[in-house]
N, C-alpha and C positions, 0 to 999 in steps of 0.2 A: 941711870940704872947702874947700880953697883954690882959688879960680878964678883962673887965670893969664892969661886973655885974653877979649876980647869974643866971639870965636868959640866958646870953651868955654861961655860963658854962654848964647849963642844955642842951642847944642846941648842944654843942660839944659832950656831953655825949650821947645824943640820936643818933647823926650821927655815932658814933663809936660803939654803943652797939651791933649791928648785928655782926660785926667782932669779938668782944670779946666773944659773946655767942657761936660762932663756935669753939672757943678755950677753953671754960670753961663751960662744962655741968655737972660737978661733976662726980658721979659714972656712969660707963657704965652699962646700963640695957637694957633688951629686945632686940630691933632690932638696937640699937645704934652701929654704926661703928666707929672704932678708926683709925685715920691715924697718925702714929708716924713719926716725922721728926727728923733725927739725927742732933743735933745742937751742937756737940762738935766742937772744934777748926777746925779740918780737914773738917767737914761738912760745917761750916760757910764759910771757905775760898774757898770751892768748889761751893758755891751758895745755900746752904740750906735755908738761910733767904729768898731769892727770891722764892725758891720752896715752902716754907711754905706760904708766902704771895700769891702765885699763887693758892694754894689749897683753901685758905680762900676766895679769890676773885671768883674763879670758882664755889665753892659751893654756895656762895651768889648769883651769877649770875643765877645759875640753880635752886635756891630756894630749896636746899637740906638741911633739918634741922635735919636729924637723924645721923649726922656725927660730931665727935669731933676731931679736929685737935690738936695734942699734941706735943709740942717741947720737945724732950728728949735729953739726953746726948749721949755718944758713943754707937752706935749699934754694932760696932766691925768689920766693913767692910770698913776700911779707903781707900782701893784701889778702891772702887766703890762709893765714895761720889758724890753727896748727896744721902744718903740712906733713904728709906721710907718703913715703914712696915704698911701693911693694915690688920687690925683685924676685920673680919666679924664674928659676933656671930654664933657659930655652924660650923665654917670652920677653917681649918688650916691657921695660919697667912701666908701672902705672903710678901716676902722681895724683894723690888725693888732696883736696883742700877743705879747710874749715872742719877738720876732723876732731870734734869734741869727743869726750869719753863716751857719750851716749850713742855714738855711731860706730864704735869699735866692734860690737857684737855683729852687726850687719856685715862689716868688712871681713871678719873672721869666717862667718858662716858662708857668705856668697863667694868671696874671692879666695881665701886661704883653703877652706874645706871644699868649696864647690867649683873652684877654678874659673869663675866668671866675675870679672871686675864689676864694681858697683858704679855704673855709668853716671848716675846723678851726682856722685861725689867727685868724679874725675875732673882734674883741671885740664883745660885744653892747651896743648903745647904746640906752637906753630913753628918749631925749629928742632933740629936734631940735638939731643943732649950728648955730652961726652961720656 
C-alpha cells in the first residue's frame, strides 16, 4: 500500500488505534484484566496468532476497555497450545489450554464479563506458579 499524504497516514493510524490500545495499556492497575497469549513457536504454529486477534476483535466488538491483551513467550504447556492465561486483579490466574479462536467468545462472555472461569477449558496445575 502506497501512502500518498500525511492525512492518509493519520486516517490509517486512527483506524488501527483501537486495536493497538487493547494490546498496550502500560502498567496493570486497579480493575484492569490481563489476557496473556502464549506466542512462542509452538503456540503460533497451533493458532495463537488467530486466538490473539480473536480476543482483540471480541473485546472491541463488546466495547470492553478494562482488558489488556498481551502476547508473551512460552507459558510452558506446549501440549495444550494455544495457551491463554487470564489475570483478574484479586483472583488467582486461570490458565486455559487449546484455546482456538472459536473458543474466545465463550471466555470473554463467561470469564471476562461474567466473572466465572470456563472450567472445561482450564488446565489443571498441580504446583504454585511464580
